[in-house]
N, CA, C and O atoms as a printed pandas DataFrame, in Angstrom:
     atom_number atom_name residue_name chain_id  residue_number  x_coord  y_coord  z_coord
0              1         N          UNK        A               1   18.040   75.251  114.308
1              2        CA          UNK        A               1   17.819   73.817  114.312
2              3         C          UNK        A               1   18.038   73.294  115.876
3              4         O          UNK        A               1   18.972   73.599  116.618
4              5         N          UNK        A               2   17.119   72.579  116.113
5              6        CA          UNK        A               2   17.086   71.992  117.635
6              7         C          UNK        A               2   17.983   70.809  117.593
7              8         O          UNK        A               2   18.173   70.212  116.533
8              9         N          UNK        A               3   18.470   70.495  118.567
9             10        CA          UNK        A               3   19.104   69.283  118.963
10            11         C          UNK        A               3   18.106   68.217  118.995
11            12         O          UNK        A               3   16.948   68.457  119.337
12            13         N          UNK        A               4   18.535   66.947  118.624
13            14        CA          UNK        A               4   17.584   65.790  118.638
14            15         C          UNK        A               4   17.431   65.470  120.230
15            16         O          UNK        A               4   18.287   65.632  121.099
16            17         N          UNK        A               5   16.196   65.007  120.362
17            18        CA          UNK        A               5   15.731   64.865  121.747
18            19         C          UNK        A               5   16.118   63.461  122.114
19            20         O          UNK        A               5   16.060   62.596  121.240
20            21         N          UNK        A               6   16.522   63.145  123.381
21            22        CA          UNK        A               6   16.937   61.889  123.892
22            23         C          UNK        A               6   15.829   61.364  124.515
23            24         O          UNK        A               6   15.429   61.802  125.594
24            25         N          UNK        A               7   15.172   60.240  123.777
25            26        CA          UNK        A               7   14.047   59.432  124.198
26            27         C          UNK        A               7   14.623   58.246  125.171
27            28         O          UNK        A               7   15.631   57.573  124.955
28            29         N          UNK        A               8   13.760   58.155  126.271
29            30        CA          UNK        A               8   14.085   57.129  127.264
30            31         C          UNK        A               8   13.448   55.819  126.593
31            32         O          UNK        A               8   12.443   55.830  125.882
32            33         N          UNK        A               9   14.179   54.725  126.929
33            34        CA          UNK        A               9   13.423   53.396  126.568
34            35         C          UNK        A               9   14.096   52.971  125.127
35            36         O          UNK        A               9   13.721   51.929  124.590
36            37         N          UNK        A              10   14.993   53.715  124.579
37            38        CA          UNK        A              10   15.481   53.364  123.357
38            39         C          UNK        A              10   16.834   52.473  123.634
39            40         O          UNK        A              10   17.731   52.885  124.370
40            41         N          UNK        A              11   16.874   51.387  123.057
41            42        CA          UNK        A              11   18.177   50.557  123.401
42            43         C          UNK        A              11   19.414   51.229  123.306
43            44         O          UNK        A              11   19.561   52.159  122.513
44            45         N          UNK        A              12   20.330   50.827  124.063
45            46        CA          UNK        A              12   21.764   51.455  123.911
46            47         C          UNK        A              12   22.300   51.017  122.688
47            48         O          UNK        A              12   22.306   49.836  122.342
48            49         N          UNK        A              13   22.803   52.064  121.948
49            50        CA          UNK        A              13   23.443   51.723  120.624
50            51         C          UNK        A              13   22.741   52.201  119.471
51            52         O          UNK        A              13   23.307   52.557  118.437
52            53         N          UNK        A              14   21.355   52.208  119.677
53            54        CA          UNK        A              14   20.400   52.646  118.653
54            55         C          UNK        A              14   20.686   54.126  118.258
55            56         O          UNK        A              14   21.028   54.945  119.111
56            57         N          UNK        A              15   20.536   54.454  116.921
57            58        CA          UNK        A              15   20.723   55.747  116.631
58            59         C          UNK        A              15   19.535   56.454  116.461
59            60         O          UNK        A              15   18.462   55.883  116.260
60            61         N          UNK        A              16   19.685   57.882  116.541
61            62        CA          UNK        A              16   18.534   58.727  116.442
62            63         C          UNK        A              16   18.987   59.658  115.344
63            64         O          UNK        A              16   20.035   60.298  115.430
64            65         N          UNK        A              17   17.991   59.730  114.081
65            66        CA          UNK        A              17   18.473   60.402  112.992
66            67         C          UNK        A              17   17.472   61.691  112.882
67            68         O          UNK        A              17   16.252   61.531  112.906
68            69         N          UNK        A              18   18.005   62.826  112.776
69            70        CA          UNK        A              18   17.209   63.955  112.595
70            71         C          UNK        A              18   17.665   64.671  111.370
71            72         O          UNK        A              18   18.556   65.506  111.527
72            73         N          UNK        A              19   17.150   64.455  110.073
73            74        CA          UNK        A              19   17.485   64.953  108.845
74            75         C          UNK        A              19   18.913   64.433  108.610
75            76         O          UNK        A              19   19.112   63.240  108.382
76            77         N          UNK        A              20   20.011   65.435  108.675
77            78        CA          UNK        A              20   21.299   64.982  108.265
78            79         C          UNK        A              20   22.208   64.780  109.583
79            80         O          UNK        A              20   23.425   64.611  109.502
80            81         N          UNK        A              21   21.563   64.810  110.698
81            82        CA          UNK        A              21   22.247   64.633  111.993
82            83         C          UNK        A              21   22.038   63.223  112.384
83            84         O          UNK        A              21   20.866   62.874  112.525
84            85         N          UNK        A              22   23.024   62.304  112.596
85            86        CA          UNK        A              22   22.849   61.112  113.104
86            87         C          UNK        A              22   23.510   60.898  114.408
87            88         O          UNK        A              22   24.724   61.081  114.495
88            89         N          UNK        A              23   22.787   60.512  115.467
89            90        CA          UNK        A              23   23.332   60.518  116.938
90            91         C          UNK        A              23   23.209   59.141  117.370
91            92         O          UNK        A              23   22.143   58.526  117.408
92            93         N          UNK        A              24   24.535   58.605  117.747
93            94        CA          UNK        A              24   24.558   56.968  118.379
94            95         C          UNK        A              24   24.968   57.156  119.689
95            96         O          UNK        A              24   25.758   58.031  120.046
96            97         N          UNK        A              25   24.298   56.126  120.595
97            98        CA          UNK        A              25   24.677   56.267  122.008
98            99         C          UNK        A              25   25.712   55.130  122.291
99           100         O          UNK        A              25   25.907   54.773  123.452
100          101         N          UNK        A              26   26.374   54.561  121.250
101          102        CA          UNK        A              26   27.630   53.704  121.550
102          103         C          UNK        A              26   28.679   54.158  120.283
103          104         O          UNK        A              26   28.385   54.631  119.185
104          105         N          UNK        A              27   29.776   53.891  120.756
105          106        CA          UNK        A              27   30.735   54.218  119.506
106          107         C          UNK        A              27   32.078   53.754  120.010
107          108         O          UNK        A              27   32.609   54.195  121.029
108          109         N          UNK        A              28   32.643   52.727  119.132
109          110        CA          UNK        A              28   34.050   52.143  119.340
110          111         C          UNK        A              28   34.053   51.588  120.605
111          112         O          UNK        A              28   35.037   51.899  121.276
112          113         N          UNK        A              29   33.173   50.792  121.180
113          114        CA          UNK        A              29   33.275   50.135  122.523
114          115         C          UNK        A              29   32.826   51.017  123.622
115          116         O          UNK        A              29   32.838   50.507  124.742
116          117         N          UNK        A              30   32.442   52.215  123.517
117          118        CA          UNK        A              30   32.096   52.968  124.605
118          119         C          UNK        A              30   30.519   53.009  124.645
119          120         O          UNK        A              30   29.944   52.811  123.575
120          121         N          UNK        A              31   29.833   53.225  125.670
121          122        CA          UNK        A              31   28.520   53.335  126.202
122          123         C          UNK        A              31   28.277   54.580  126.983
123          124         O          UNK        A              31   29.219   55.100  127.582
124          125         N          UNK        A              32   27.153   55.065  127.019
125          126        CA          UNK        A              32   26.720   56.326  128.011
126          127         C          UNK        A              32   27.202   56.135  129.218
127          128         O          UNK        A              32   26.846   55.100  129.782
128          129         N          UNK        A              33   28.037   56.971  129.867
129          130        CA          UNK        A              33   28.558   56.835  131.295
130          131         C          UNK        A              33   29.827   56.287  131.469
131          132         O          UNK        A              33   30.381   56.303  132.568
132          133         N          UNK        A              34   30.437   55.702  130.267
133          134        CA          UNK        A              34   31.978   55.191  130.406
134          135         C          UNK        A              34   32.803   56.439  130.450
135          136         O          UNK        A              34   32.579   57.453  129.789
136          137         N          UNK        A              35   33.891   56.238  131.396
137          138        CA          UNK        A              35   34.885   57.376  131.469
138          139         C          UNK        A              35   35.762   57.392  130.250
139          140         O          UNK        A              35   36.079   56.384  129.618
140          141         N          UNK        A              36   36.172   58.771  129.940
141          142        CA          UNK        A              36   37.020   58.908  128.880
142          143         C          UNK        A              36   38.030   60.121  129.310
143          144         O          UNK        A              36   37.847   60.859  130.277
144          145         N          UNK        A              37   39.058   60.177  128.462
145          146        CA          UNK        A              37   40.068   61.223  128.704
146          147         C          UNK        A              37   39.936   62.113  127.328
147          148         O          UNK        A              37   39.801   61.527  126.254
148          149         N          UNK        A              38   39.973   63.345  127.387
149          150        CA          UNK        A              38   39.890   64.410  126.284
150          151         C          UNK        A              38   41.453   64.764  126.322
151          152         O          UNK        A              38   42.020   65.087  127.366
152          153         N          UNK        A              39   42.069   64.674  125.118
153          154        CA          UNK        A              39   43.548   65.092  125.050
154          155         C          UNK        A              39   43.304   66.648  124.742
155          156         O          UNK        A              39   42.309   67.173  124.240
156          157         N          UNK        A              40   44.401   67.188  125.151
157          158        CA          UNK        A              40   44.545   68.827  124.766
158          159         C          UNK        A              40   43.641   69.636  125.457
159          160         O          UNK        A              40   43.532   70.815  125.120
160          161         N          UNK        A              41   42.932   69.149  126.438
161          162        CA          UNK        A              41   42.086   70.024  127.292
162          163         C          UNK        A              41   42.880   70.318  128.660
163          164         O          UNK        A              41   43.278   69.419  129.400
164          165         N          UNK        A              42   43.032   71.477  128.863
165          166        CA          UNK        A              42   43.816   71.978  130.025
166          167         C          UNK        A              42   42.623   72.600  131.076
167          168         O          UNK        A              42   42.394   73.796  131.258
168          169         N          UNK        A              43   42.034   71.620  131.618
169          170        CA          UNK        A              43   41.140   71.716  132.790
170          171         C          UNK        A              43   41.413   70.838  133.852
171          172         O          UNK        A              43   40.899   69.722  133.924
172          173         N          UNK        A              44   42.264   71.327  134.747
173          174        CA          UNK        A              44   42.813   70.453  135.925
174          175         C          UNK        A              44   41.765   69.869  136.799
175          176         O          UNK        A              44   40.935   70.617  137.316
176          177         N          UNK        A              45   41.742   68.565  137.006
177          178        CA          UNK        A              45   40.809   67.821  137.760
178          179         C          UNK        A              45   39.441   67.521  137.180
179          180         O          UNK        A              45   38.485   67.175  137.875
180          181         N          UNK        A              46   39.402   67.675  135.851
181          182        CA          UNK        A              46   38.043   67.547  135.239
182          183         C          UNK        A              46   37.996   66.063  134.786
183          184         O          UNK        A              46   38.976   65.478  134.324
184          185         N          UNK        A              47   36.785   65.513  134.956
185          186        CA          UNK        A              47   36.590   64.079  134.427
186          187         C          UNK        A              47   35.398   64.226  133.491
187          188         O          UNK        A              47   34.561   65.126  133.570
188          189         N          UNK        A              48   35.416   63.219  132.577
189          190        CA          UNK        A              48   34.425   63.310  131.564
190          191         C          UNK        A              48   33.987   61.733  131.278
191          192         O          UNK        A              48   34.721   60.751  131.393
192          193         N          UNK        A              49   32.644   61.754  130.888
193          194        CA          UNK        A              49   32.013   60.432  130.499
194          195         C          UNK        A              49   31.402   60.499  129.226
195          196         O          UNK        A              49   30.743   61.495  128.930
196          197         N          UNK        A              50   31.542   59.547  128.429
197          198        CA          UNK        A              50   30.888   59.400  127.033
198          199         C          UNK        A              50   29.544   59.524  127.166
199          200         O          UNK        A              50   28.926   58.925  128.046
200          201         N          UNK        A              51   28.943   60.372  126.236
201          202        CA          UNK        A              51   27.629   60.400  126.132
202          203         C          UNK        A              51   27.001   59.958  124.762
203          204         O          UNK        A              51   26.019   59.219  124.819
204          205         N          UNK        A              52   27.465   60.332  123.574
205          206        CA          UNK        A              52   27.049   59.889  122.140
206          207         C          UNK        A              52   28.157   60.445  121.389
207          208         O          UNK        A              52   29.010   61.260  121.741
208          209         N          UNK        A              53   27.946   59.726  120.064
209          210        CA          UNK        A              53   28.771   60.036  118.888
210          211         C          UNK        A              53   27.807   60.587  117.750
211          212         O          UNK        A              53   26.797   59.966  117.420
212          213         N          UNK        A              54   28.139   61.645  117.244
213          214        CA          UNK        A              54   27.169   62.314  116.265
214          215         C          UNK        A              54   28.035   62.547  114.902
215          216         O          UNK        A              54   29.231   62.839  114.905
216          217         N          UNK        A              55   27.269   62.379  113.795
217          218        CA          UNK        A              55   27.715   62.574  112.352
218          219         C          UNK        A              55   26.820   63.520  111.660
219          220         O          UNK        A              55   25.638   63.226  111.483
220          221         N          UNK        A              56   27.325   64.656  111.253
221          222        CA          UNK        A              56   26.435   65.313  110.224
222          223         C          UNK        A              56   26.798   64.907  108.833
223          224         O          UNK        A              56   27.884   65.123  108.294
224          225         N          UNK        A              57   25.738   64.276  108.298
225          226        CA          UNK        A              57   25.838   63.739  106.992
226          227         C          UNK        A              57   26.040   64.851  105.775
227          228         O          UNK        A              57   26.592   64.679  104.689
228          229         N          UNK        A              58   25.457   65.961  106.270
229          230        CA          UNK        A              58   25.553   67.158  105.182
230          231         C          UNK        A              58   27.096   67.476  104.839
231          232         O          UNK        A              58   27.540   67.561  103.694
232          233         N          UNK        A              59   27.772   67.622  105.922
233          234        CA          UNK        A              59   29.233   68.124  105.696
234          235         C          UNK        A              59   30.215   67.121  106.022
235          236         O          UNK        A              59   31.387   67.335  105.713
236          237         N          UNK        A              60   29.834   65.875  106.705
237          238        CA          UNK        A              60   30.744   64.901  107.146
238          239         C          UNK        A              60   31.471   65.043  108.430
239          240         O          UNK        A              60   32.390   64.295  108.766
240          241         N          UNK        A              61   31.041   65.991  109.102
241          242        CA          UNK        A              61   31.655   66.316  110.357
242          243         C          UNK        A              61   31.197   65.383  111.491
243          244         O          UNK        A              61   29.992   65.189  111.652
244          245         N          UNK        A              62   32.112   64.800  112.281
245          246        CA          UNK        A              62   31.913   63.993  113.389
246          247         C          UNK        A              62   32.209   64.572  114.603
247          248         O          UNK        A              62   33.045   65.476  114.567
248          249         N          UNK        A              63   31.757   64.293  115.617
249          250        CA          UNK        A              63   31.941   64.677  117.030
250          251         C          UNK        A              63   31.463   63.670  118.105
251          252         O          UNK        A              63   30.528   62.884  117.949
252          253         N          UNK        A              64   32.290   63.806  119.311
253          254        CA          UNK        A              64   31.846   62.927  120.337
254          255         C          UNK        A              64   31.432   63.725  121.425
255          256         O          UNK        A              64   32.226   64.575  121.827
256          257         N          UNK        A              65   30.173   63.590  122.057
257          258        CA          UNK        A              65   29.428   64.364  123.087
258          259         C          UNK        A              65   29.962   63.666  124.446
259          260         O          UNK        A              65   29.859   62.452  124.624
260          261         N          UNK        A              66   30.530   64.531  125.368
261          262        CA          UNK        A              66   30.847   64.019  126.719
262          263         C          UNK        A              66   30.294   64.963  127.617
263          264         O          UNK        A              66   30.046   66.102  127.220
264          265         N          UNK        A              67   30.047   64.570  128.930
265          266        CA          UNK        A              67   29.508   65.283  129.930
266          267         C          UNK        A              67   30.470   65.142  131.098
267          268         O          UNK        A              67   31.113   64.103  131.245
268          269         N          UNK        A              68   30.592   66.306  132.040
269          270        CA          UNK        A              68   31.516   66.268  133.121
270          271         C          UNK        A              68   32.054   67.753  133.254
271          272         O          UNK        A              68   31.444   68.799  133.032
272          273         N          UNK        A              69   33.327   67.570  133.665
273          274        CA          UNK        A              69   34.004   68.892  133.887
274          275         C          UNK        A              69   34.646   68.587  135.297
275          276         O          UNK        A              69   34.905   67.448  135.685
276          277         N          UNK        A              70   34.879   69.787  136.047
277          278        CA          UNK        A              70   35.477   69.846  137.267
278          279         C          UNK        A              70   34.408   69.390  138.358
279          280         O          UNK        A              70   33.202   69.329  138.117
280          281         N          UNK        A              71   34.969   69.087  139.546
281          282        CA          UNK        A              71   33.916   68.561  140.544
282          283         C          UNK        A              71   32.782   69.458  140.775
283          284         O          UNK        A              71   32.939   70.646  141.057
284          285         N          UNK        A              72   31.570   68.857  140.648
285          286        CA          UNK        A              72   30.401   69.465  140.778
286          287         C          UNK        A              72   29.654   70.196  139.480
287          288         O          UNK        A              72   28.597   70.823  139.544
288          289         N          UNK        A              73   30.422   69.978  138.341
289          290        CA          UNK        A              73   30.056   70.492  137.181
290          291         C          UNK        A              73   29.613   69.337  136.403
291          292         O          UNK        A              73   30.140   68.233  136.534
292          293         N          UNK        A              74   28.526   69.605  135.490
293          294        CA          UNK        A              74   27.987   68.651  134.611
294          295         C          UNK        A              74   27.655   69.289  133.275
295          296         O          UNK        A              74   26.519   69.367  132.807
296          297         N          UNK        A              75   28.908   69.794  132.639
297          298        CA          UNK        A              75   28.726   70.414  131.355
298          299         C          UNK        A              75   28.764   69.230  130.256
299          300         O          UNK        A              75   29.349   68.151  130.344
300          301         N          UNK        A              76   27.951   69.750  129.162
301          302        CA          UNK        A              76   28.140   68.876  127.956
302          303         C          UNK        A              76   28.839   69.481  126.906
303          304         O          UNK        A              76   28.460   70.569  126.473
304          305         N          UNK        A              77   29.856   68.880  126.426
305          306        CA          UNK        A              77   30.797   69.470  125.480
306          307         C          UNK        A              77   30.987   68.361  124.384
307          308         O          UNK        A              77   30.739   67.179  124.622
308          309         N          UNK        A              78   31.490   68.859  123.040
309          310        CA          UNK        A              78   31.586   67.949  122.012
310          311         C          UNK        A              78   33.056   68.139  121.416
311          312         O          UNK        A              78   33.444   69.299  121.282
312          313         N          UNK        A              79   33.796   67.227  121.095
313          314        CA          UNK        A              79   35.258   67.048  120.683
314          315         C          UNK        A              79   35.286   66.215  119.364
315          316         O          UNK        A              79   34.327   65.513  119.043
316          317         N          UNK        A              80   36.267   66.303  118.710
317          318        CA          UNK        A              80   36.662   65.504  117.698
318          319         C          UNK        A              80   37.002   64.160  118.183
319          320         O          UNK        A              80   37.575   63.989  119.259
320          321         N          UNK        A              81   36.658   63.221  117.412
321          322        CA          UNK        A              81   36.894   61.759  117.903
322          323         C          UNK        A              81   38.517   61.453  118.147
323          324         O          UNK        A              81   38.931   60.645  118.978
324          325         N          UNK        A              82   39.313   62.214  117.308
325          326        CA          UNK        A              82   40.680   61.802  117.691
326          327         C          UNK        A              82   41.154   62.312  118.896
327          328         O          UNK        A              82   42.284   62.001  119.272
328          329         N          UNK        A              83   40.387   63.113  119.608
329          330        CA          UNK        A              83   40.803   63.516  120.977
330          331         C          UNK        A              83   40.253   62.762  122.269
331          332         O          UNK        A              83   40.333   63.145  123.436
332          333         N          UNK        A              84   39.701   61.649  121.797
333          334        CA          UNK        A              84   38.819   60.920  122.858
334          335         C          UNK        A              84   39.636   59.555  123.167
335          336         O          UNK        A              84   39.878   58.729  122.287
336          337         N          UNK        A              85   40.023   59.416  124.482
337          338        CA          UNK        A              85   40.788   58.147  124.865
338          339         C          UNK        A              85   40.101   57.441  125.838
339          340         O          UNK        A              85   39.348   58.050  126.598
340          341         N          UNK        A              86   40.280   56.026  125.940
341          342        CA          UNK        A              86   39.668   55.245  126.785
342          343         C          UNK        A              86   40.497   55.436  128.163
343          344         O          UNK        A              86   41.695   55.709  128.089
344          345         N          UNK        A              87   39.892   55.299  129.366
345          346        CA          UNK        A              87   40.605   55.534  130.685
346          347         C          UNK        A              87   40.970   54.050  130.988
347          348         O          UNK        A              87   40.197   53.094  131.040
348          349         N          UNK        A              88   42.223   54.069  131.162
349          350        CA          UNK        A              88   43.233   52.768  131.360
350          351         C          UNK        A              88   42.861   52.412  132.934
351          352         O          UNK        A              88   42.998   53.224  133.849
352          353         N          UNK        A              89   42.418   51.201  133.080
353          354        CA          UNK        A              89   42.141   50.603  134.482
354          355         C          UNK        A              89   40.845   50.916  134.957
355          356         O          UNK        A              89   40.416   50.467  136.020
356          357         N          UNK        A              90   40.134   51.749  134.130
357          358        CA          UNK        A              90   38.800   52.128  134.612
358          359         C          UNK        A              90   38.639   53.083  135.606
359          360         O          UNK        A              90   37.550   53.277  136.147
360          361         N          UNK        A              91   39.900   53.844  135.949
361          362        CA          UNK        A              91   39.755   54.730  136.913
362          363         C          UNK        A              91   39.571   56.213  136.552
363          364         O          UNK        A              91   40.378   56.687  135.752
364          365         N          UNK        A              92   38.711   56.910  136.995
365          366        CA          UNK        A              92   38.572   58.356  136.526
366          367         C          UNK        A              92   39.839   59.128  136.847
367          368         O          UNK        A              92   40.539   58.764  137.793
368          369         N          UNK        A              93   40.136   60.078  136.173
369          370        CA          UNK        A              93   41.243   60.817  136.118
370          371         C          UNK        A              93   42.558   60.203  135.760
371          372         O          UNK        A              93   43.591   60.848  135.939
372          373         N          UNK        A              94   42.580   59.011  135.270
373          374        CA          UNK        A              94   43.663   58.277  134.588
374          375         C          UNK        A              94   43.979   58.786  133.399
375          376         O          UNK        A              94   43.035   59.054  132.656
376          377         N          UNK        A              95   45.188   59.010  132.984
377          378        CA          UNK        A              95   45.736   59.506  131.680
378          379         C          UNK        A              95   45.957   58.496  130.707
379          380         O          UNK        A              95   46.562   57.478  131.041
380          381         N          UNK        A              96   45.523   58.653  129.485
381          382        CA          UNK        A              96   45.990   57.592  128.416
382          383         C          UNK        A              96   47.466   57.750  128.067
383          384         O          UNK        A              96   48.105   58.632  128.639
384          385         N          UNK        A              97   47.958   57.088  127.314
385          386        CA          UNK        A              97   49.376   57.199  126.931
386          387         C          UNK        A              97   49.619   58.125  125.699
387          388         O          UNK        A              97   50.227   57.824  124.671
388          389         N          UNK        A              98   48.988   59.381  126.027
389          390        CA          UNK        A              98   49.100   60.450  124.974
390          391         C          UNK        A              98   50.590   60.870  124.827
391          392         O          UNK        A              98   51.255   61.079  125.841
392          393         N          UNK        A              99   51.084   60.987  123.680
393          394        CA          UNK        A              99   52.536   61.380  123.444
394          395         C          UNK        A              99   53.330   60.349  123.562
395          396         O          UNK        A              99   54.511   60.573  123.294
396          397         N          UNK        A             100   52.966   58.981  123.971
397          398        CA          UNK        A             100   53.871   57.852  124.096
398          399         C          UNK        A             100   53.448   56.743  123.171
399          400         O          UNK        A             100   53.678   55.558  123.410
400          401         N          UNK        A             101   52.880   57.140  122.208
401          402        CA          UNK        A             101   52.382   56.068  121.294
402          403         C          UNK        A             101   50.775   55.693  121.533
403          404         O          UNK        A             101   50.183   54.982  120.722
404          405         N          UNK        A             102   50.187   56.183  122.603
405          406        CA          UNK        A             102   48.817   55.833  122.742
406          407         C          UNK        A             102   47.979   56.311  121.549
407          408         O          UNK        A             102   48.288   57.323  120.921
408          409         N          UNK        A             103   46.850   55.517  121.236
409          410        CA          UNK        A             103   45.971   55.729  120.315
410          411         C          UNK        A             103   44.689   55.956  120.794
411          412         O          UNK        A             103   44.138   55.221  121.613
412          413         N          UNK        A             104   44.084   57.182  120.196
413          414        CA          UNK        A             104   42.748   57.490  120.392
414          415         C          UNK        A             104   41.774   56.432  120.124
415          416         O          UNK        A             104   42.249   55.502  119.473
416          417         N          UNK        A             105   40.421   56.306  120.477
417          418        CA          UNK        A             105   39.446   55.400  120.202
418          419         C          UNK        A             105   39.045   55.557  118.842
419          420         O          UNK        A             105   38.449   54.644  118.271
420          421         N          UNK        A             106   39.356   56.784  118.189
421          422        CA          UNK        A             106   39.141   56.803  116.711
422          423         C          UNK        A             106   40.059   56.037  115.906
423          424         O          UNK        A             106   39.731   55.440  114.880
424          425         N          UNK        A             107   41.178   56.070  116.381
425          426        CA          UNK        A             107   42.166   55.295  115.477
426          427         C          UNK        A             107   42.281   53.685  116.051
427          428         O          UNK        A             107   42.791   52.839  115.318
428          429         N          UNK        A             108   41.848   53.372  117.208
429          430        CA          UNK        A             108   41.944   52.084  117.796
430          431         C          UNK        A             108   40.708   51.610  118.506
431          432         O          UNK        A             108   40.794   51.466  119.725
432          433         N          UNK        A             109   39.522   51.335  117.880
433          434        CA          UNK        A             109   38.440   50.895  118.667
434          435         C          UNK        A             109   38.659   49.895  119.675
435          436         O          UNK        A             109   39.512   49.025  119.500
436          437         N          UNK        A             110   37.903   49.950  120.797
437          438        CA          UNK        A             110   37.972   48.996  121.810
438          439         C          UNK        A             110   36.852   47.958  121.697
439          440         O          UNK        A             110   35.857   48.147  120.998
440          441         N          UNK        A             111   37.046   46.947  122.356
441          442        CA          UNK        A             111   36.046   45.848  122.312
442          443         C          UNK        A             111   35.000   46.218  123.397
443          444         O          UNK        A             111   35.480   46.636  124.451
444          445         N          UNK        A             112   33.511   46.124  123.303
445          446        CA          UNK        A             112   32.760   46.392  124.567
446          447         C          UNK        A             112   33.180   45.657  125.713
447          448         O          UNK        A             112   33.424   44.453  125.637
448          449         N          UNK        A             113   33.285   46.356  126.848
449          450        CA          UNK        A             113   33.548   45.851  128.085
450          451         C          UNK        A             113   32.302   45.190  128.879
451          452         O          UNK        A             113   32.457   44.415  129.823
452          453         N          UNK        A             114   31.076   45.589  128.382
453          454        CA          UNK        A             114   30.004   44.972  129.070
454          455         C          UNK        A             114   29.244   44.009  128.207
455          456         O          UNK        A             114   28.282   43.394  128.667
């Protein structure tokens, strides 16, 4: 199965559906390019940007696509929604309040900032 293509010119937030896979370019207040923190990832100096939220309707699996990595890397990775946190203060490299009661974007959606 091939991944859904990213068509230019589609409004932000519109979903692309390919059979059982739905891909949205906005999720819980995030839009493509918004900085996020991925909890439980031990990759020192890595920064990540939100790319899309996907749902597989066949098995109910959700994931969040992010792009980034260490300086000079532009890897695309997918993580469970509960591991994605907003960057506080809008600074890349900032850490969420993980372990101190901070809630992921899956638990506590944010209002759009734009």
